[in-house]
N, C-alpha and C positions, 0 to 999 in steps of 0.2 A: 412206500413199502407194503407188503402184503403179509400174510400169514404163512404163504408159500415159503417165504426165506425161513421163518422159524421152523416149519416142519422138516425142511431140507437138512437143517443143521441136528436134527435129532432123531434117535432111534427109540420109539416109544415102546417097544419091548424091553429095552433096558434102563431107560430113565424114568424116574417117578414124576417128571414134569407133566403137566397136564397137555393132553391133545387138544387142538382147536375144535370148538363146536360151533355150529352156525347159530349166531345170536344177534339179532337186529337191535335190541334194546341198548340205548345210550345211557350210560350211568356217570355221573360226574364223581367218580372216585379216584382218589390216587394212592399209591403205595411206594414206599421206598424200601428195597430189599438190600440187606447187607449181604455181599456175596463174596465168600471166602474161596475165590478161584485161584489162578496162578499169582495173581496180586489182589489183595484186598480192594474191593470197590463198592461203590452203593449204586443201585440201579433204580432211577427215578421212572415211574410208570403212571401215565394220565389215561383214564379211559376217555377214548374220543374216537367217534365213526366206527363203534362196534368192536375196536380192539384196544389193547394198552400201547399207546405210543410211548417208546422207551429211550432213555439216555442212560449210559455209564458215566458215573461220576467218580473218579479217581481217590478222592478225599471225603470225608463226612460233609453232608450237605449243609449249607449255612443256616445258623439259627438266628445270627444276629446281623444288622445291616453293616456293611463295609467289607464283607467277605465274598468274594466271587469264586465261583468253582467252575472248572472246564467241565462240560458235560458233552459226551460225544453220542450221537444219535445212533441207536442199533435197530435191529429188526424188530416188528411190531410183534408183540405177544397176545395170545389169546386172553379175553377177560378172566378167565378162569385162573390165569396166574398170579391174579392178585392175593390169592389165598394161599400160594405155593409156599411152603417151607420144608427142606428136606436136603438131602445129599444127592447131588448129581454124581454118579459113579465115575472113577478114574477112567481116562481113556475116551471119555465123551466130551461133546462141546460143552463148555462151561463148568467142567468138573469141579466139584467143592461144595461147600455147605451154604444153603440160602437160608437166611432168616429175615422176618420182617423186622424193620428199624422203626417204621412208622407208617401209619395210613390214616385216610380220613376222606374228606370230601373237598371239592374246589367249585370255585365259581370263576366264569371267564369276565375278565374285564375288558380285554381287548385281545384280538387274536388276528394276527397278520402273518404273513410268510415269513417274515424276518423276526418278528418279536411276538411273544406272547405274555399277557399280564394276568396273573391268576391269583385268586385269593384262596388261600390254603387253610384248612380247618383240620390238622391233625394233631396228635399229642405232642409231637416235638417241633413240627413246622407249622407254624400259625401266623398268617398275616399275608401281606401282598408280596408277591414272588414274581420275578421276571425271567424268561427264557429267551436269550437274545443270540441271533446267529453271531458267530465268531468268524468271520471270513478269513482272517490271517490264519486260523488254526485249520483250515481244510473245509472240505464240503460238508462234512457231518458234525463239525465243531459248534458249540453254542455255549454261551455263559449262562450259569445258573446264579441267582442272587436275589436276596431279600430287599425289597424296595421300600422307599418311604410310603407310608400311609397317606390317603389321599389330602388329608389336612395338615400334613407336616411339612 
C-alpha cells in the first residue's frame, strides 16, 4: 500500500487530517487511535518504511494475554498522522472523532510476511505483541494479541 490510497480518500481542503509529506526517517513509534466513526473502532499504527502501517481493530486492543482481536489492514498513513486528534467532518471518509488512546515506541523481535512479533512500550500496551495473518478472515485480516514474554 502507498500514501496514494490515503490521499485519494481525503479532501485536505475540508478535513483537519494531515497531508503526507516526504520523510525518509524511520521512527519506531506506534499509536493507537480511538476512532468514533460509523462504528467505534481502534486504529493501530506502526511507523515502518517511512509510513504508518495501519490496522482497524473493532474492539479495544488487548492489554492481557489470552485476548485476540481481529485487525483489518487499511491504507498506509503519513507519519504526521501519529499526532492527529480531531474531528473528521461528516460526509468525508472516516468521519467522526479521533483521539489518541495509546502511544509509544516498539522494537521488532521478528518481522515476516505472515507474522510480526513486537515489543510495545506504551502507556497501556506494554510487552510482547503479535500481528498474525488470519487467512480465514480474508486478504487483509490479521490477529493482534499479547504474547508470552520470552522467559514465560
